[in-house]
C-alpha positions in Angstrom: -96.0 -48.4 212.1 -97.4 -51.4 213.9 -98.3 -54.6 212.2 -101.9 -54.1 213.4 -102.1 -50.8 211.5 -100.4 -52.3 208.5 -103.0 -55.1 208.6 -105.9 -52.7 208.1 -104.1 -50.4 205.6 -104.9 -51.3 202.0 -102.0 -53.2 200.3 -101.7 -50.6 197.5 -101.1 -47.9 200.2 -98.3 -49.9 202.0 -95.9 -49.8 199.0 -94.9 -46.1 199.2 -93.8 -46.5 202.8 -92.0 -49.7 202.1 -90.2 -48.3 199.0 -89.3 -45.1 200.9 -87.8 -47.2 203.6 -85.8 -49.3 201.1 -84.6 -46.1 199.3 -83.4 -44.7 202.6 -81.6 -47.8 203.5 -80.0 -48.0 200.0 -78.9 -44.4 200.3 -77.2 -45.0 203.6 -75.5 -48.1 202.2 -74.2 -46.2 199.1 -72.9 -43.3 201.3 -71.1 -45.8 203.6 -69.6 -47.5 200.6 -68.5 -44.2 199.1 -66.8 -43.3 202.4 -65.2 -46.7 202.6 -64.0 -46.4 199.0 -66.0 -49.3 197.5 -63.3 -51.8 198.4 -64.6 -54.6 196.1 -64.7 -52.3 193.0 -60.9 -51.9 192.4 -60.5 -54.9 190.1 -63.9 -54.3 188.2 -62.8 -50.6 187.9 -59.6 -51.7 186.2 -61.5 -53.8 183.7 -64.1 -51.0 183.1 -61.5 -48.3 182.6 -59.5 -50.6 180.3 -62.5 -51.3 178.2 -63.6 -47.7 178.1 -60.2 -46.4 177.0 -59.3 -49.4 174.9 -56.0 -49.3 176.8 -54.6 -51.4 179.7 -55.3 -49.7 183.0 -53.9 -51.3 186.1 -53.6 -50.6 189.8 -51.8 -53.8 190.5 -48.3 -54.2 192.1 -46.5 -57.4 191.2 -49.7 -58.8 189.7 -51.8 -58.1 192.9 -54.3 -55.3 193.3 -53.6 -53.8 196.8 -56.5 -53.6 199.3 -55.6 -50.0 199.9 -57.1 -48.9 196.5 -59.9 -46.5 197.0 -62.7 -45.9 194.4 -65.2 -43.1 194.4 -68.1 -43.2 191.9 -70.6 -40.5 193.0 -70.7 -37.7 190.4 -67.4 -38.7 188.9 -64.8 -41.5 188.9 -62.0 -40.9 191.4 -59.3 -43.5 192.2 -56.6 -43.4 194.9 -54.0 -46.1 194.4 -50.4 -46.9 195.4 -49.7 -47.4 191.7 -51.5 -46.4 188.5 -50.4 -47.6 185.1 -52.1 -46.5 181.8 -50.7 -48.6 179.0 -49.5 -47.6 175.5 -51.5 -48.3 172.3 -51.0 -51.7 170.5 -48.6 -50.2 167.9 -46.2 -48.7 170.5 -43.1 -50.5 171.8 -43.1 -48.6 175.0 -43.9 -50.4 178.3 -46.5 -47.8 179.4 -47.8 -44.3 178.6 -48.2 -43.2 182.3 -47.0 -44.8 185.5 -47.7 -43.1 188.8 -47.1 -44.0 192.4 -49.2 -42.8 195.3 -51.7 -41.5 192.7 -55.0 -39.8 192.8 -56.8 -39.6 189.4 -60.2 -38.2 188.6 -62.4 -38.5 185.4 -65.9 -37.3 184.6 -68.1 -40.0 183.2 -68.5 -37.8 180.0 -64.7 -37.8 179.6 -64.6 -41.6 179.5 -67.6 -41.7 177.1 -65.9 -39.2 174.8 -62.6 -41.1 174.9 -64.4 -44.3 174.0 -65.9 -42.5 171.0 -62.3 -41.5 169.9 -61.8 -38.1 171.3 -58.6 -37.4 173.2 -58.6 -38.6 176.8 -59.2 -35.9 179.3 -58.1 -36.4 182.8 -59.5 -33.8 185.2 -56.9 -34.2 187.9 -53.9 -36.4 188.5 -51.7 -36.1 191.6 -48.8 -38.3 192.3 -45.6 -38.6 194.3 -43.7 -40.1 191.4 -44.7 -40.1 187.7 -43.2 -41.4 184.5 -44.8 -40.5 181.1 -43.7 -41.9 177.8 -45.6 -40.3 174.9 -45.1 -40.4 171.2 -46.7 -39.5 167.9 -45.8 -41.1 164.6 -45.4 -39.5 161.2 -48.8 -40.8 160.1 -50.5 -39.0 163.0 -51.1 -41.9 165.4 -50.4 -40.7 168.9 -50.2 -42.5 172.2 -52.5 -40.0 173.9 -55.3 -40.8 171.4 -57.6 -43.5 172.8 -60.9 -45.1 171.9 -62.3 -46.2 168.6 -62.5 -43.0 166.6 -60.2 -41.8 163.9 -56.8 -40.4 164.9 -57.6 -36.9 163.6 -56.8 -34.8 166.6 -54.0 -32.3 166.7 -51.3 -32.0 169.4 -53.0 -31.6 172.8 -50.4 -32.2 175.4 -50.7 -32.8 178.2 -54.2 -34.0 178.4 -54.9 -32.9 181.9 -56.9 -30.2 183.5 -54.6 -30.4 186.5 -51.4 -32.4 187.0 -49.4 -32.1 190.2 -46.3 -34.3 190.6 -43.6 -34.2 193.2 -41.0 -35.9 191.1 -41.3 -37.0 187.5 -39.9 -37.6 184.1 -41.4 -37.2 180.6 -40.1 -38.7 177.4 -41.6 -37.1 174.3 -41.0 -38.2 170.7 -43.1 -36.5 168.0 -42.4 -37.2 164.4 -45.0 -34.6 163.2 -43.5 -31.7 165.2 -40.0 -33.1 164.6 -39.3 -33.1 168.4 -37.5 -35.4 170.8 -37.4 -34.2 174.4 -36.6 -35.7 177.8 -37.8 -33.8 180.9 -36.8 -34.4 184.5 -38.6 -32.5 187.3 -38.3 -32.5 191.1 -40.3 -30.6 193.6 -39.4 -29.6 197.2 -41.5 -27.5 199.6 -40.8 -23.8 200.1 -42.1 -21.6 202.8 -44.5 -18.8 201.7 -42.4 -16.2 203.7 -39.3 -17.1 201.7 -41.0 -17.0 198.3 -39.9 -13.9 196.4 -42.0 -11.8 194.1 -41.9 -12.3 190.3 -40.1 -8.9 190.1 -37.4 -9.8 192.5 -36.9 -13.5 191.8 -33.4 -14.5 190.7 -31.5 -17.8 190.0 -30.1 -17.6 193.5 -33.4 -17.2 195.3 -35.5 -19.5 193.2 -35.0 -22.7 195.3 -37.4 -24.9 197.2 -39.9 -25.1 194.4 -40.0 -27.0 191.1 -36.8 -27.6 189.2 -37.0 -29.0 185.7 -34.3 -29.9 183.2 -35.1 -30.7 179.6 -32.9 -31.6 176.6 -33.5 -32.9 173.2 -33.8 -31.9 169.5 -36.4 -29.8 167.6 -36.2 -29.5 163.8 -32.6 -31.0 164.1 -31.6 -28.2 166.4 -30.4 -29.0 170.0 -32.8 -27.9 172.7 -31.9 -27.2 176.4 -34.3 -25.9 179.0 -33.8 -25.2 182.7 -36.8 -24.1 184.8 -36.8 -23.1 188.4 -39.7 -21.9 190.5 -40.0 -20.3 193.9 -42.7 -22.6 195.2 -44.2 -26.0 194.1 -45.9 -25.5 190.7 -48.4 -27.8 189.0 -47.0 -29.4 185.8 -50.3 -28.6 184.2 -53.1 -26.2 185.2 -55.6 -25.2 182.6 -57.1 -22.5 184.7 -55.4 -19.2 183.7 -56.7 -17.7 187.0 -54.8 -20.3 189.0 -52.2 -19.5 191.6 -49.3 -17.6 190.0 -45.8 -18.7 191.0 -42.5 -16.8 190.3 -40.2 -18.7 187.9 -36.9 -18.3 186.1 -36.4 -20.1 182.7 -33.3 -20.4 180.6 -33.7 -21.9 177.2 -31.6 -22.5 174.1 -32.6 -23.7 170.6 -29.6 -24.0 168.4 -27.6 -20.9 169.0 -30.5 -18.9 170.2 -30.6 -18.3 173.9 -33.3 -16.7 176.0 -33.8 -15.9 179.7 -37.4 -15.5 181.0 -38.1 -14.2 184.5 -41.7 -13.8 185.7 -44.6 -16.0 186.8 -47.0 -18.6 185.5 -49.7 -21.0 186.7 -48.1 -24.2 185.3 -44.8 -25.5 184.2 -45.3 -27.4 180.9 -47.7 -25.0 179.2 -46.5 -21.8 181.0 -50.2 -20.8 181.0 -50.9 -17.3 182.3 -47.2 -16.4 181.7 -46.2 -12.8 182.5 -42.5 -12.2 182.2 -39.5 -10.2 181.3 -37.1 -11.7 178.8 -33.8 -11.2 177.1 -32.8 -13.2 174.0 -29.9 -13.3 171.5 -28.9 -15.4 168.6 -27.7 -15.6 165.0 -31.2 -15.4 163.6 -34.8 -14.6 164.6 -36.0 -17.6 162.7 -35.7 -20.1 165.6 -37.5 -17.9 168.1 -40.2 -17.0 165.5 -40.8 -20.7 164.8 -41.6 -21.3 168.5 -44.5 -18.8 168.0 -45.6 -20.5 164.7 -44.1 -17.7 162.6 -41.9 -18.7 159.7 -39.0 -16.3 158.9 -36.0 -16.7 156.6 -32.8 -16.6 158.6 -31.0 -13.2 158.3 -29.0 -11.1 160.7 -28.0 -11.7 164.3 -30.2 -10.2 167.0 -30.4 -9.1 170.6 -33.8 -8.4 172.2 -35.3 -7.4 175.5 -38.9 -6.8 176.6 -41.9 -8.4 178.2 -44.2 -11.3 177.2 -47.7 -12.5 178.3 -49.4 -15.7 177.1 -52.2 -18.1 177.5 -53.4 -21.1 175.4 -54.6 -19.0 172.4 -53.2 -15.5 172.8 -49.8 -14.0 173.4 -48.5 -10.5 173.5 -44.8 -9.4 172.9 -43.7 -5.9 173.9 -40.2 -5.2 172.5 -38.3 -2.6 174.4 -35.5 -2.9 172.0 -34.6 -5.2 169.1 -31.1 -4.9 167.7 -31.2 -6.8 164.4 -28.0 -6.6 162.4 -27.4 -2.8 162.1 -31.2 -2.1 162.6 -32.7 -0.6 165.8 -36.4 -1.4 166.3 -39.1 -1.7 169.0 -42.8 -2.5 169.0 -45.7 -4.4 170.3 -47.2 -7.5 168.6 -50.2 -9.7 169.7 -51.0 -13.1 168.3 -54.4 -14.8 168.1 -53.9 -18.5 167.8 -57.7 -19.1 168.1 -58.0 -18.1 164.5 -57.2 -20.2 161.4 -54.6 -19.2 160.4 -53.2 -17.4 163.4 -53.2 -13.6 163.1 -50.6 -11.0 164.2 -51.6 -7.5 165.0 -49.7 -4.6 166.5 -47.0 -2.0 165.6 -43.3 -1.9 164.7 -41.4 1.3 165.4 -37.8 2.2 165.1 -35.1 4.8 164.4 -33.3 2.8 161.7 -33.9 -0.3 159.5 -31.5 -1.8 157.0 -33.8 -3.8 154.8 -31.1 -6.4 154.1 -31.4 -7.4 157.8 -34.8 -8.8 157.3 -35.2 -9.6 153.5 -33.7 -9.3 150.1 -33.6 -5.7 148.7 -36.9 -5.0 146.9 -36.8 -4.7 143.2 -38.1 -1.6 141.3 -41.1 -3.6 140.0 -42.0 -4.8 143.5 -41.7 -1.3 144.9 -44.3 -0.1 142.4 -47.0 -2.5 143.7 -48.9 -2.3 147.0 -50.2 -5.9 146.8 -47.9 -8.9 146.4 -48.4 -12.7 146.4 -46.3 -14.2 149.2 -47.5 -17.8 149.0 -45.0 -19.0 151.6 -46.9 -17.0 154.3 -50.3 -18.6 153.9 -50.0 -20.1 157.4 -50.2 -16.6 158.9 -52.3 -13.4 158.7 -51.0 -10.1 159.9 -52.1 -6.4 160.3 -49.3 -4.2 161.5 -48.8 -0.5 161.6 -45.2 0.6 160.8 -43.4 3.8 161.8 -39.7 3.8 161.2 -37.7 7.1 161.0 -35.2 5.9 158.3 -35.0 2.8 156.1 -32.3 1.7 153.8 -33.9 -0.3 151.0 -30.6 -0.7 149.1 -28.7 1.2 146.4 -31.8 1.4 144.1 -33.7 3.6 146.6 -33.0 6.6 148.7 -33.1 6.4 152.4 -36.5 7.5 153.6 -39.1 7.2 156.4 -41.4 4.2 156.4 -44.8 4.8 157.7 -48.0 3.0 156.9 -49.9 -0.3 157.4 -48.9 -3.7 156.3 -51.5 -6.5 155.8 -51.0 -10.1 155.1 -54.1 -12.1 154.2 -54.1 -15.7 152.7 -50.5 -15.2 151.5 -51.2 -11.8 149.8 -49.2 -8.8 151.2 -50.7 -5.4 151.0 -48.9 -2.2 151.8 -50.8 1.0 152.6 -48.3 3.9 152.8 -48.7 6.8 155.2 -48.0 10.4 154.9 -44.4 11.1 153.9 -43.7 7.7 152.7 -42.7 7.3 149.0 -42.2 3.5 149.0 
């Protein structure tokens, strides 16, 4: 538009054109800076993240913030840095909570706002060549992953990532509430897709070239050892159960209970989307049951084989065979951990059950009641159908079939006998 034309256009009609031109120029500048990575925002971003999280956040190496730090701010916060350090809370004696090299980290603005209000920090994505994590929770509930100004009232939510991909890394985890101390070391190497076996054919010999993790520590005073191998690089954390499934082999021991798991999952730490076959044995089912948030009194030794599927809130256990003491059982059990308390549903079948293998022999007075108070089981509800050909309840009762339905609600046990069952 020429100056002559502008001269005869009323002033109030010039402003839309001028503002439109300024907006266009500003948009071009913002896009260019976004492409360049806002080079002057690295240090202000450190201060802003530190203030938002009430936690030291640094991209510096030897006290200097490298010029290679890239910041993206459109739609979400994304930082690419040679080094990223997220510090521990003031009460912790550790040097850092997370330290990553060659890192790419992404937050939504709402995640930072929620963290500032006291909710657990949520990191949408973290990729790194090397990562060290040092996390802890004290007996009073204070945890290093809780940030912001709110009350420390959140339960265990580890790790707090939507997606975590690390080539090599280590995790130190100390949790006084869960009575757990664990050290995890992981290394990743590339594997060709042509060499990757299926979940059904994977074995310890063929699972190479992916992720290899070694963990050791203690849980409820019991020694813990875990070895995980995968057939291809696998994310440490992936909260999408529909994510890419990778064949894996897991050998784990808790005390004198040992289990081998062979199948596939979409992440390593949470084993989300797990579909696997397993074999397990030990002197008691109590340790294995405790992993599933079920409390049992230690009884007879066992051997078990079957399949297992799991996600964050649900798991399903199909027992092909359970040899428990002298008893021979099978069944299928599902757990819903989205309920409070968690609920078990399913069935238990078998040819033979010696009651002493699972509990003390029932008294005559107990046998005459169908509803019993089991206060120790208030942390779990259950609804199971039972069909066992022969049960030995002890000398006070004849051997007999056991068919019916067992319910456990708020610590109260209810037995609904089926046809042919006298007990």
